[in-house]
PDB file with SEQRES, HELIX, SHEET and CRYST1 records, atoms N, CA, C and O in Angstrom:
SEQRES   1 A   78  MET ILE GLU TYR LYS GLY TYR LEU MET LEU GLY THR ALA          
SEQRES   2 A   78  LEU MET VAL HIS ALA ASN SER PRO ASP TRP ARG ALA LEU          
SEQRES   3 A   78  GLY THR VAL TYR THR LYS THR PRO GLN GLY SER ILE VAL          
SEQRES   4 A   78  LYS VAL GLY CYS VAL GLY GLY PRO LEU PHE THR THR LYS          
SEQRES   5 A   78  GLU ALA ALA GLU ARG HIS GLY LEU VAL LEU CYS GLN GLU          
SEQRES   6 A   78  LEU ILE GLU LYS LYS LEU GLU GLU ALA GLN ASP HIS GLY          
HELIX    1 AA1 LYS A   52  ASP A   76  1                                  25    
SHEET    1 AA1 4 ILE A   2  TYR A   4  0                                        
SHEET    2 AA1 4 TYR A   7  MET A  15 -1                                        
SHEET    3 AA1 4 TRP A  23  LYS A  32 -1                                        
SHEET    4 AA1 4 ILE A  38  PHE A  49 -1                                        
CRYST1    1.000    1.000    1.000  90.00  90.00  90.00 P 1           1          
ATOM      1  N   MET A   1      37.524   9.135  27.305  1.00  0.00           N  
ATOM      2  CA  MET A   1      38.793   9.011  26.427  1.00  0.00           C  
ATOM      3  C   MET A   1      38.262   8.296  25.110  1.00  0.00           C  
ATOM      4  O   MET A   1      37.326   7.497  25.163  1.00  0.00           O  
ATOM      5  N   ILE A   2      38.866   8.602  24.005  1.00  0.00           N  
ATOM      6  CA  ILE A   2      38.588   7.997  22.787  1.00  0.00           C  
ATOM      7  C   ILE A   2      39.953   7.476  22.122  1.00  0.00           C  
ATOM      8  O   ILE A   2      41.003   8.117  22.156  1.00  0.00           O  
ATOM      9  N   GLU A   3      39.798   6.272  21.537  1.00  0.00           N  
ATOM     10  CA  GLU A   3      41.060   5.664  20.942  1.00  0.00           C  
ATOM     11  C   GLU A   3      41.061   6.155  19.531  1.00  0.00           C  
ATOM     12  O   GLU A   3      40.035   6.121  18.852  1.00  0.00           O  
ATOM     13  N   TYR A   4      42.280   6.644  19.049  1.00  0.00           N  
ATOM     14  CA  TYR A   4      42.552   7.029  17.696  1.00  0.00           C  
ATOM     15  C   TYR A   4      43.871   6.456  17.404  1.00  0.00           C  
ATOM     16  O   TYR A   4      44.794   6.701  18.181  1.00  0.00           O  
ATOM     17  N   LYS A   5      44.065   5.718  16.371  1.00  0.00           N  
ATOM     18  CA  LYS A   5      45.316   5.140  15.730  1.00  0.00           C  
ATOM     19  C   LYS A   5      46.270   4.607  16.816  1.00  0.00           C  
ATOM     20  O   LYS A   5      47.473   4.856  16.748  1.00  0.00           O  
ATOM     21  N   GLY A   6      45.764   3.905  17.779  1.00  0.00           N  
ATOM     22  CA  GLY A   6      46.489   3.211  18.975  1.00  0.00           C  
ATOM     23  C   GLY A   6      46.794   4.126  20.049  1.00  0.00           C  
ATOM     24  O   GLY A   6      47.503   3.742  20.979  1.00  0.00           O  
ATOM     25  N   TYR A   7      46.307   5.353  20.012  1.00  0.00           N  
ATOM     26  CA  TYR A   7      46.549   6.359  21.165  1.00  0.00           C  
ATOM     27  C   TYR A   7      45.172   6.564  21.739  1.00  0.00           C  
ATOM     28  O   TYR A   7      44.129   6.324  21.131  1.00  0.00           O  
ATOM     29  N   LEU A   8      45.263   7.030  22.965  1.00  0.00           N  
ATOM     30  CA  LEU A   8      43.994   7.562  23.694  1.00  0.00           C  
ATOM     31  C   LEU A   8      43.977   8.974  23.720  1.00  0.00           C  
ATOM     32  O   LEU A   8      45.022   9.578  23.962  1.00  0.00           O  
ATOM     33  N   MET A   9      42.864   9.608  23.489  1.00  0.00           N  
ATOM     34  CA  MET A   9      42.795  11.108  23.495  1.00  0.00           C  
ATOM     35  C   MET A   9      41.627  11.581  24.248  1.00  0.00           C  
ATOM     36  O   MET A   9      40.550  10.987  24.294  1.00  0.00           O  
ATOM     37  N   LEU A  10      41.917  12.732  24.859  1.00  0.00           N  
ATOM     38  CA  LEU A  10      40.823  13.388  25.758  1.00  0.00           C  
ATOM     39  C   LEU A  10      40.728  14.830  25.399  1.00  0.00           C  
ATOM     40  O   LEU A  10      41.697  15.569  25.571  1.00  0.00           O  
ATOM     41  N   GLY A  11      39.609  15.259  24.911  1.00  0.00           N  
ATOM     42  CA  GLY A  11      39.374  16.717  24.737  1.00  0.00           C  
ATOM     43  C   GLY A  11      38.597  17.334  25.891  1.00  0.00           C  
ATOM     44  O   GLY A  11      37.505  16.881  26.233  1.00  0.00           O  
ATOM     45  N   THR A  12      39.164  18.357  26.476  1.00  0.00           N  
ATOM     46  CA  THR A  12      38.649  19.144  27.529  1.00  0.00           C  
ATOM     47  C   THR A  12      38.541  20.580  27.315  1.00  0.00           C  
ATOM     48  O   THR A  12      39.040  21.057  26.296  1.00  0.00           O  
ATOM     49  N   ALA A  13      37.935  21.338  28.175  1.00  0.00           N  
ATOM     50  CA  ALA A  13      37.893  22.726  28.144  1.00  0.00           C  
ATOM     51  C   ALA A  13      38.132  23.350  29.450  1.00  0.00           C  
ATOM     52  O   ALA A  13      37.716  22.872  30.506  1.00  0.00           O  
ATOM     53  N   LEU A  14      38.843  24.479  29.344  1.00  0.00           N  
ATOM     54  CA  LEU A  14      39.226  25.217  30.574  1.00  0.00           C  
ATOM     55  C   LEU A  14      38.598  26.565  30.658  1.00  0.00           C  
ATOM     56  O   LEU A  14      38.776  27.349  29.726  1.00  0.00           O  
ATOM     57  N   MET A  15      37.904  26.894  31.655  1.00  0.00           N  
ATOM     58  CA  MET A  15      37.259  28.115  31.822  1.00  0.00           C  
ATOM     59  C   MET A  15      38.290  29.217  31.791  1.00  0.00           C  
ATOM     60  O   MET A  15      39.241  29.140  32.568  1.00  0.00           O  
ATOM     61  N   VAL A  16      38.176  30.307  30.903  1.00  0.00           N  
ATOM     62  CA  VAL A  16      39.184  31.353  30.874  1.00  0.00           C  
ATOM     63  C   VAL A  16      39.282  32.065  32.224  1.00  0.00           C  
ATOM     64  O   VAL A  16      40.379  32.224  32.760  1.00  0.00           O  
ATOM     65  N   HIS A  17      38.248  32.454  32.725  1.00  0.00           N  
ATOM     66  CA  HIS A  17      38.138  33.059  34.128  1.00  0.00           C  
ATOM     67  C   HIS A  17      36.658  32.998  34.617  1.00  0.00           C  
ATOM     68  O   HIS A  17      35.731  32.798  33.832  1.00  0.00           O  
ATOM     69  N   ALA A  18      36.514  33.152  35.753  1.00  0.00           N  
ATOM     70  CA  ALA A  18      35.104  33.110  36.342  1.00  0.00           C  
ATOM     71  C   ALA A  18      34.065  34.011  35.759  1.00  0.00           C  
ATOM     72  O   ALA A  18      32.893  33.643  35.679  1.00  0.00           O  
ATOM     73  N   ASN A  19      34.469  35.182  35.352  1.00  0.00           N  
ATOM     74  CA  ASN A  19      33.539  36.127  34.799  1.00  0.00           C  
ATOM     75  C   ASN A  19      33.466  36.146  33.283  1.00  0.00           C  
ATOM     76  O   ASN A  19      32.914  37.092  32.720  1.00  0.00           O  
ATOM     77  N   SER A  20      33.986  35.167  32.616  1.00  0.00           N  
ATOM     78  CA  SER A  20      34.209  35.076  31.221  1.00  0.00           C  
ATOM     79  C   SER A  20      33.275  33.902  30.655  1.00  0.00           C  
ATOM     80  O   SER A  20      33.265  32.820  31.242  1.00  0.00           O  
ATOM     81  N   PRO A  21      32.539  34.103  29.584  1.00  0.00           N  
ATOM     82  CA  PRO A  21      31.815  33.066  28.961  1.00  0.00           C  
ATOM     83  C   PRO A  21      32.721  32.138  28.065  1.00  0.00           C  
ATOM     84  O   PRO A  21      32.245  31.165  27.481  1.00  0.00           O  
ATOM     85  N   ASP A  22      33.962  32.464  27.991  1.00  0.00           N  
ATOM     86  CA  ASP A  22      34.841  31.802  27.035  1.00  0.00           C  
ATOM     87  C   ASP A  22      35.539  30.479  27.700  1.00  0.00           C  
ATOM     88  O   ASP A  22      35.881  30.414  28.881  1.00  0.00           O  
ATOM     89  N   TRP A  23      35.673  29.554  26.841  1.00  0.00           N  
ATOM     90  CA  TRP A  23      36.449  28.343  27.162  1.00  0.00           C  
ATOM     91  C   TRP A  23      37.573  28.033  26.203  1.00  0.00           C  
ATOM     92  O   TRP A  23      37.426  28.194  24.991  1.00  0.00           O  
ATOM     93  N   ARG A  24      38.784  27.554  26.779  1.00  0.00           N  
ATOM     94  CA  ARG A  24      39.844  27.281  26.012  1.00  0.00           C  
ATOM     95  C   ARG A  24      39.853  25.803  25.696  1.00  0.00           C  
ATOM     96  O   ARG A  24      39.691  24.982  26.599  1.00  0.00           O  
ATOM     97  N   ALA A  25      40.044  25.429  24.398  1.00  0.00           N  
ATOM     98  CA  ALA A  25      40.103  23.997  24.012  1.00  0.00           C  
ATOM     99  C   ALA A  25      41.548  23.380  24.395  1.00  0.00           C  
ATOM    100  O   ALA A  25      42.626  23.937  24.190  1.00  0.00           O  
ATOM    101  N   LEU A  26      41.366  22.212  24.948  1.00  0.00           N  
ATOM    102  CA  LEU A  26      42.600  21.542  25.368  1.00  0.00           C  
ATOM    103  C   LEU A  26      42.522  20.029  24.834  1.00  0.00           C  
ATOM    104  O   LEU A  26      41.458  19.415  24.759  1.00  0.00           O  
ATOM    105  N   GLY A  27      43.677  19.541  24.500  1.00  0.00           N  
ATOM    106  CA  GLY A  27      43.681  18.181  24.110  1.00  0.00           C  
ATOM    107  C   GLY A  27      44.860  17.528  24.686  1.00  0.00           C  
ATOM    108  O   GLY A  27      45.975  18.046  24.632  1.00  0.00           O  
ATOM    109  N   THR A  28      44.611  16.319  25.275  1.00  0.00           N  
ATOM    110  CA  THR A  28      45.628  15.480  25.902  1.00  0.00           C  
ATOM    111  C   THR A  28      45.739  14.071  25.181  1.00  0.00           C  
ATOM    112  O   THR A  28      44.729  13.407  24.947  1.00  0.00           O  
ATOM    113  N   VAL A  29      46.934  13.674  24.863  1.00  0.00           N  
ATOM    114  CA  VAL A  29      47.125  12.429  24.281  1.00  0.00           C  
ATOM    115  C   VAL A  29      47.852  11.413  25.168  1.00  0.00           C  
ATOM    116  O   VAL A  29      48.822  11.768  25.837  1.00  0.00           O  
ATOM    117  N   TYR A  30      47.425  10.232  25.180  1.00  0.00           N  
ATOM    118  CA  TYR A  30      48.009   9.126  26.123  1.00  0.00           C  
ATOM    119  C   TYR A  30      48.330   7.849  25.260  1.00  0.00           C  
ATOM    120  O   TYR A  30      47.747   7.587  24.208  1.00  0.00           O  
ATOM    121  N   THR A  31      49.286   7.114  25.805  1.00  0.00           N  
ATOM    122  CA  THR A  31      49.493   5.848  25.153  1.00  0.00           C  
ATOM    123  C   THR A  31      49.591   4.717  26.284  1.00  0.00           C  
ATOM    124  O   THR A  31      49.908   4.956  27.449  1.00  0.00           O  
ATOM    125  N   LYS A  32      49.313   3.607  25.836  1.00  0.00           N  
ATOM    126  CA  LYS A  32      49.473   2.400  26.732  1.00  0.00           C  
ATOM    127  C   LYS A  32      50.864   1.807  26.641  1.00  0.00           C  
ATOM    128  O   LYS A  32      51.396   1.647  25.543  1.00  0.00           O  
ATOM    129  N   THR A  33      51.421   1.501  27.695  1.00  0.00           N  
ATOM    130  CA  THR A  33      52.805   0.744  27.802  1.00  0.00           C  
ATOM    131  C   THR A  33      52.439  -0.740  27.628  1.00  0.00           C  
ATOM    132  O   THR A  33      51.291  -1.144  27.815  1.00  0.00           O  
ATOM    133  N   PRO A  34      53.464  -1.539  27.260  1.00  0.00           N  
ATOM    134  CA  PRO A  34      53.298  -2.970  27.218  1.00  0.00           C  
ATOM    135  C   PRO A  34      52.828  -3.627  28.480  1.00  0.00           C  
ATOM    136  O   PRO A  34      52.227  -4.700  28.514  1.00  0.00           O  
ATOM    137  N   GLN A  35      53.204  -2.775  29.680  1.00  0.00           N  
ATOM    138  CA  GLN A  35      52.814  -3.457  30.893  1.00  0.00           C  
ATOM    139  C   GLN A  35      51.255  -2.887  31.291  1.00  0.00           C  
ATOM    140  O   GLN A  35      50.740  -3.222  32.357  1.00  0.00           O  
ATOM    141  N   GLY A  36      50.677  -2.143  30.489  1.00  0.00           N  
ATOM    142  CA  GLY A  36      49.260  -1.874  30.693  1.00  0.00           C  
ATOM    143  C   GLY A  36      49.047  -0.469  31.336  1.00  0.00           C  
ATOM    144  O   GLY A  36      47.913  -0.040  31.548  1.00  0.00           O  
ATOM    145  N   SER A  37      50.272   0.294  31.664  1.00  0.00           N  
ATOM    146  CA  SER A  37      50.022   1.637  32.265  1.00  0.00           C  
ATOM    147  C   SER A  37      49.678   2.571  31.166  1.00  0.00           C  
ATOM    148  O   SER A  37      49.972   2.324  29.997  1.00  0.00           O  
ATOM    149  N   ILE A  38      49.018   3.712  31.563  1.00  0.00           N  
ATOM    150  CA  ILE A  38      48.735   4.771  30.685  1.00  0.00           C  
ATOM    151  C   ILE A  38      49.521   5.925  30.963  1.00  0.00           C  
ATOM    152  O   ILE A  38      49.570   6.434  32.083  1.00  0.00           O  
ATOM    153  N   VAL A  39      50.219   6.407  29.836  1.00  0.00           N  
ATOM    154  CA  VAL A  39      51.240   7.468  29.986  1.00  0.00           C  
ATOM    155  C   VAL A  39      50.858   8.606  29.120  1.00  0.00           C  
ATOM    156  O   VAL A  39      50.428   8.392  27.986  1.00  0.00           O  
ATOM    157  N   LYS A  40      50.999   9.874  29.616  1.00  0.00           N  
ATOM    158  CA  LYS A  40      50.702  11.006  28.882  1.00  0.00           C  
ATOM    159  C   LYS A  40      51.754  11.145  27.807  1.00  0.00           C  
ATOM    160  O   LYS A  40      52.938  11.007  28.114  1.00  0.00           O  
ATOM    161  N   VAL A  41      51.382  11.420  26.525  1.00  0.00           N  
ATOM    162  CA  VAL A  41      52.340  11.686  25.436  1.00  0.00           C  
ATOM    163  C   VAL A  41      52.577  13.149  25.219  1.00  0.00           C  
ATOM    164  O   VAL A  41      53.700  13.601  24.996  1.00  0.00           O  
ATOM    165  N   GLY A  42      51.405  13.938  25.296  1.00  0.00           N  
ATOM    166  CA  GLY A  42      51.457  15.227  25.063  1.00  0.00           C  
ATOM    167  C   GLY A  42      50.203  16.031  25.328  1.00  0.00           C  
ATOM    168  O   GLY A  42      49.117  15.458  25.418  1.00  0.00           O  
ATOM    169  N   CYS A  43      50.320  17.323  25.454  1.00  0.00           N  
ATOM    170  CA  CYS A  43      49.042  18.125  25.718  1.00  0.00           C  
ATOM    171  C   CYS A  43      49.219  19.326  24.784  1.00  0.00           C  
ATOM    172  O   CYS A  43      50.335  19.792  24.553  1.00  0.00           O  
ATOM    173  N   VAL A  44      48.052  19.833  24.234  1.00  0.00           N  
ATOM    174  CA  VAL A  44      48.056  21.042  23.436  1.00  0.00           C  
ATOM    175  C   VAL A  44      46.810  21.823  23.745  1.00  0.00           C  
ATOM    176  O   VAL A  44      45.715  21.306  23.967  1.00  0.00           O  
ATOM    177  N   GLY A  45      47.101  23.283  23.740  1.00  0.00           N  
ATOM    178  CA  GLY A  45      45.925  24.081  23.895  1.00  0.00           C  
ATOM    179  C   GLY A  45      45.594  24.787  22.596  1.00  0.00           C  
ATOM    180  O   GLY A  45      46.400  25.046  21.702  1.00  0.00           O  
ATOM    181  N   GLY A  46      44.299  25.062  22.613  1.00  0.00           N  
ATOM    182  CA  GLY A  46      43.855  25.723  21.326  1.00  0.00           C  
ATOM    183  C   GLY A  46      43.045  27.074  21.490  1.00  0.00           C  
ATOM    184  O   GLY A  46      43.229  27.787  22.476  1.00  0.00           O  
ATOM    185  N   PRO A  47      42.232  27.370  20.594  1.00  0.00           N  
ATOM    186  CA  PRO A  47      41.484  28.679  20.652  1.00  0.00           C  
ATOM    187  C   PRO A  47      40.455  28.652  21.700  1.00  0.00           C  
ATOM    188  O   PRO A  47      40.191  27.659  22.377  1.00  0.00           O  
ATOM    189  N   LEU A  48      39.875  29.828  21.798  1.00  0.00           N  
ATOM    190  CA  LEU A  48      38.723  30.047  22.729  1.00  0.00           C  
ATOM    191  C   LEU A  48      37.324  29.772  22.004  1.00  0.00           C  
ATOM    192  O   LEU A  48      37.144  30.034  20.815  1.00  0.00           O  
ATOM    193  N   PHE A  49      36.403  29.246  22.799  1.00  0.00           N  
ATOM    194  CA  PHE A  49      35.107  29.064  22.182  1.00  0.00           C  
ATOM    195  C   PHE A  49      34.098  29.556  23.262  1.00  0.00           C  
ATOM    196  O   PHE A  49      34.467  29.744  24.422  1.00  0.00           O  
ATOM    197  N   THR A  50      32.781  29.765  22.843  1.00  0.00           N  
ATOM    198  CA  THR A  50      31.790  30.371  23.728  1.00  0.00           C  
ATOM    199  C   THR A  50      31.102  29.352  24.462  1.00  0.00           C  
ATOM    200  O   THR A  50      30.391  29.683  25.411  1.00  0.00           O  
ATOM    201  N   THR A  51      31.247  27.984  24.087  1.00  0.00           N  
ATOM    202  CA  THR A  51      30.604  26.945  24.730  1.00  0.00           C  
ATOM    203  C   THR A  51      31.616  25.865  25.184  1.00  0.00           C  
ATOM    204  O   THR A  51      32.581  25.628  24.457  1.00  0.00           O  
ATOM    205  N   LYS A  52      31.450  25.219  26.317  1.00  0.00           N  
ATOM    206  CA  LYS A  52      32.278  24.247  26.872  1.00  0.00           C  
ATOM    207  C   LYS A  52      32.386  23.044  25.907  1.00  0.00           C  
ATOM    208  O   LYS A  52      33.461  22.491  25.674  1.00  0.00           O  
ATOM    209  N   GLU A  53      31.148  22.653  25.331  1.00  0.00           N  
ATOM    210  CA  GLU A  53      31.114  21.611  24.458  1.00  0.00           C  
ATOM    211  C   GLU A  53      31.907  21.764  23.135  1.00  0.00           C  
ATOM    212  O   GLU A  53      32.557  20.832  22.662  1.00  0.00           O  
ATOM    213  N   ALA A  54      31.821  22.981  22.569  1.00  0.00           N  
ATOM    214  CA  ALA A  54      32.525  23.219  21.362  1.00  0.00           C  
ATOM    215  C   ALA A  54      34.030  23.055  21.649  1.00  0.00           C  
ATOM    216  O   ALA A  54      34.749  22.423  20.875  1.00  0.00           O  
ATOM    217  N   ALA A  55      34.516  23.660  22.823  1.00  0.00           N  
ATOM    218  CA  ALA A  55      35.912  23.578  23.173  1.00  0.00           C  
ATOM    219  C   ALA A  55      36.300  22.179  23.327  1.00  0.00           C  
ATOM    220  O   ALA A  55      37.345  21.829  22.779  1.00  0.00           O  
ATOM    221  N   GLU A  56      35.575  21.269  24.030  1.00  0.00           N  
ATOM    222  CA  GLU A  56      35.859  19.951  24.102  1.00  0.00           C  
ATOM    223  C   GLU A  56      36.025  19.259  22.851  1.00  0.00           C  
ATOM    224  O   GLU A  56      37.004  18.538  22.661  1.00  0.00           O  
ATOM    225  N   ARG A  57      35.107  19.440  21.968  1.00  0.00           N  
ATOM    226  CA  ARG A  57      35.162  18.791  20.705  1.00  0.00           C  
ATOM    227  C   ARG A  57      36.350  19.285  19.855  1.00  0.00           C  
ATOM    228  O   ARG A  57      36.922  18.502  19.096  1.00  0.00           O  
ATOM    229  N   HIS A  58      36.711  20.510  19.965  1.00  0.00           N  
ATOM    230  CA  HIS A  58      37.925  21.034  19.291  1.00  0.00           C  
ATOM    231  C   HIS A  58      39.154  20.372  19.913  1.00  0.00           C  
ATOM    232  O   HIS A  58      40.107  20.053  19.202  1.00  0.00           O  
ATOM    233  N   GLY A  59      39.143  20.166  21.198  1.00  0.00           N  
ATOM    234  CA  GLY A  59      40.225  19.447  21.912  1.00  0.00           C  
ATOM    235  C   GLY A  59      40.608  18.150  21.245  1.00  0.00           C  
ATOM    236  O   GLY A  59      41.786  17.826  21.092  1.00  0.00           O  
ATOM    237  N   LEU A  60      39.517  17.366  20.828  1.00  0.00           N  
ATOM    238  CA  LEU A  60      39.800  16.183  20.117  1.00  0.00           C  
ATOM    239  C   LEU A  60      40.481  16.242  18.785  1.00  0.00           C  
ATOM    240  O   LEU A  60      41.262  15.376  18.391  1.00  0.00           O  
ATOM    241  N   VAL A  61      40.098  17.449  18.030  1.00  0.00           N  
ATOM    242  CA  VAL A  61      40.769  17.715  16.793  1.00  0.00           C  
ATOM    243  C   VAL A  61      42.276  18.076  17.029  1.00  0.00           C  
ATOM    244  O   VAL A  61      43.140  17.740  16.219  1.00  0.00           O  
ATOM    245  N   LEU A  62      42.542  18.743  18.124  1.00  0.00           N  
ATOM    246  CA  LEU A  62      43.894  19.088  18.482  1.00  0.00           C  
ATOM    247  C   LEU A  62      44.656  17.759  18.766  1.00  0.00           C  
ATOM    248  O   LEU A  62      45.799  17.581  18.345  1.00  0.00           O  
ATOM    249  N   CYS A  63      43.966  16.820  19.507  1.00  0.00           N  
ATOM    250  CA  CYS A  63      44.675  15.528  19.748  1.00  0.00           C  
ATOM    251  C   CYS A  63      44.973  14.733  18.415  1.00  0.00           C  
ATOM    252  O   CYS A  63      46.050  14.169  18.220  1.00  0.00           O  
ATOM    253  N   GLN A  64      43.954  14.737  17.537  1.00  0.00           N  
ATOM    254  CA  GLN A  64      44.290  13.999  16.300  1.00  0.00           C  
ATOM    255  C   GLN A  64      45.473  14.665  15.487  1.00  0.00           C  
ATOM    256  O   GLN A  64      46.277  13.991  14.845  1.00  0.00           O  
ATOM    257  N   GLU A  65      45.510  15.963  15.564  1.00  0.00           N  
ATOM    258  CA  GLU A  65      46.595  16.774  14.944  1.00  0.00           C  
ATOM    259  C   GLU A  65      47.983  16.320  15.516  1.00  0.00           C  
ATOM    260  O   GLU A  65      48.945  16.082  14.786  1.00  0.00           O  
ATOM    261  N   LEU A  66      48.008  16.214  16.959  1.00  0.00           N  
ATOM    262  CA  LEU A  66      49.181  15.878  17.511  1.00  0.00           C  
ATOM    263  C   LEU A  66      49.617  14.419  17.262  1.00  0.00           C  
ATOM    264  O   LEU A  66      50.798  14.121  17.088  1.00  0.00           O  
ATOM    265  N   ILE A  67      48.597  13.513  17.253  1.00  0.00           N  
ATOM    266  CA  ILE A  67      48.956  12.085  16.923  1.00  0.00           C  
ATOM    267  C   ILE A  67      49.434  11.964  15.475  1.00  0.00           C  
ATOM    268  O   ILE A  67      50.352  11.185  15.218  1.00  0.00           O  
ATOM    269  N   GLU A  68      48.895  12.646  14.580  1.00  0.00           N  
ATOM    270  CA  GLU A  68      49.272  12.662  13.186  1.00  0.00           C  
ATOM    271  C   GLU A  68      50.758  13.140  13.011  1.00  0.00           C  
ATOM    272  O   GLU A  68      51.532  12.619  12.207  1.00  0.00           O  
ATOM    273  N   LYS A  69      51.079  14.185  13.842  1.00  0.00           N  
ATOM    274  CA  LYS A  69      52.392  14.637  13.806  1.00  0.00           C  
ATOM    275  C   LYS A  69      53.436  13.686  14.404  1.00  0.00           C  
ATOM    276  O   LYS A  69      54.576  13.608  13.946  1.00  0.00           O  
ATOM    277  N   LYS A  70      53.004  12.979  15.430  1.00  0.00           N  
ATOM    278  CA  LYS A  70      53.841  11.992  16.101  1.00  0.00           C  
ATOM    279  C   LYS A  70      54.102  10.805  15.114  1.00  0.00           C  
ATOM    280  O   LYS A  70      55.228  10.331  14.957  1.00  0.00           O  
ATOM    281  N   LEU A  71      53.029  10.374  14.484  1.00  0.00           N  
ATOM    282  CA  LEU A  71      53.190   9.268  13.579  1.00  0.00           C  
ATOM    283  C   LEU A  71      54.101   9.532  12.426  1.00  0.00           C  
ATOM    284  O   LEU A  71      54.921   8.689  12.062  1.00  0.00           O  
ATOM    285  N   GLU A  72      53.950  10.831  11.780  1.00  0.00           N  
ATOM    286  CA  GLU A  72      54.794  11.321  10.712  1.00  0.00           C  
ATOM    287  C   GLU A  72      56.204  11.305  11.229  1.00  0.00           C  
ATOM    288  O   GLU A  72      57.075  10.860  10.481  1.00  0.00           O  
ATOM    289  N   GLU A  73      56.532  11.750  12.451  1.00  0.00           N  
ATOM    290  CA  GLU A  73      57.910  11.877  12.903  1.00  0.00           C  
ATOM    291  C   GLU A  73      58.470  10.517  13.111  1.00  0.00           C  
ATOM    292  O   GLU A  73      59.652  10.289  12.856  1.00  0.00           O  
ATOM    293  N   ALA A  74      57.626   9.565  13.586  1.00  0.00           N  
ATOM    294  CA  ALA A  74      58.097   8.198  13.850  1.00  0.00           C  
ATOM    295  C   ALA A  74      58.342   7.574  12.478  1.00  0.00           C  
ATOM    296  O   ALA A  74      59.295   6.803  12.364  1.00  0.00           O  
ATOM    297  N   GLN A  75      57.587   7.833  11.457  1.00  0.00           N  
ATOM    298  CA  GLN A  75      57.899   7.386  10.191  1.00  0.00           C  
ATOM    299  C   GLN A  75      59.209   7.832   9.507  1.00  0.00           C  
ATOM    300  O   GLN A  75      59.930   7.090   8.839  1.00  0.00           O  
ATOM    301  N   ASP A  76      59.422   9.135   9.758  1.00  0.00           N  
ATOM    302  CA  ASP A  76      60.527   9.807   9.197  1.00  0.00           C  
ATOM    303  C   ASP A  76      61.821   9.293   9.846  1.00  0.00           C  
ATOM    304  O   ASP A  76      62.831   9.192   9.150  1.00  0.00           O  
ATOM    305  N   HIS A  77      61.839   8.949  11.207  1.00  0.00           N  
ATOM    306  CA  HIS A  77      62.986   8.421  11.895  1.00  0.00           C  
ATOM    307  C   HIS A  77      62.989   6.933  11.909  1.00  0.00           C  
ATOM    308  O   HIS A  77      63.891   6.338  12.500  1.00  0.00           O  
ATOM    309  N   GLY A  78      62.015   6.283  11.282  1.00  0.00           N  
ATOM    310  CA  GLY A  78      62.048   4.707  11.265  1.00  0.00           C  
ATOM    311  C   GLY A  78      62.410   4.122  10.101  1.00  0.00           C  
ATOM    312  O   GLY A  78      62.457   2.895  10.015  1.00  0.00           O  
TER     313      GLY A  78                                                      
END                                                                             
């Protein structure tokens, strides 16, 4: 997991199916509660890639986009 603007993010890849060379990019964002627990904030899926590593890297990009959106929403409502 990587920290970004106070959130934790994880980029992962999901094999499309056993006979496919393609991987789907996935990003999951977490936050820490004041009590120290880690809670999932959101998960987002992305495009397909031909390598697992590329999909995982793009998963982090998806996480950053989700975090930026959440920060904007918090600013608009705050």
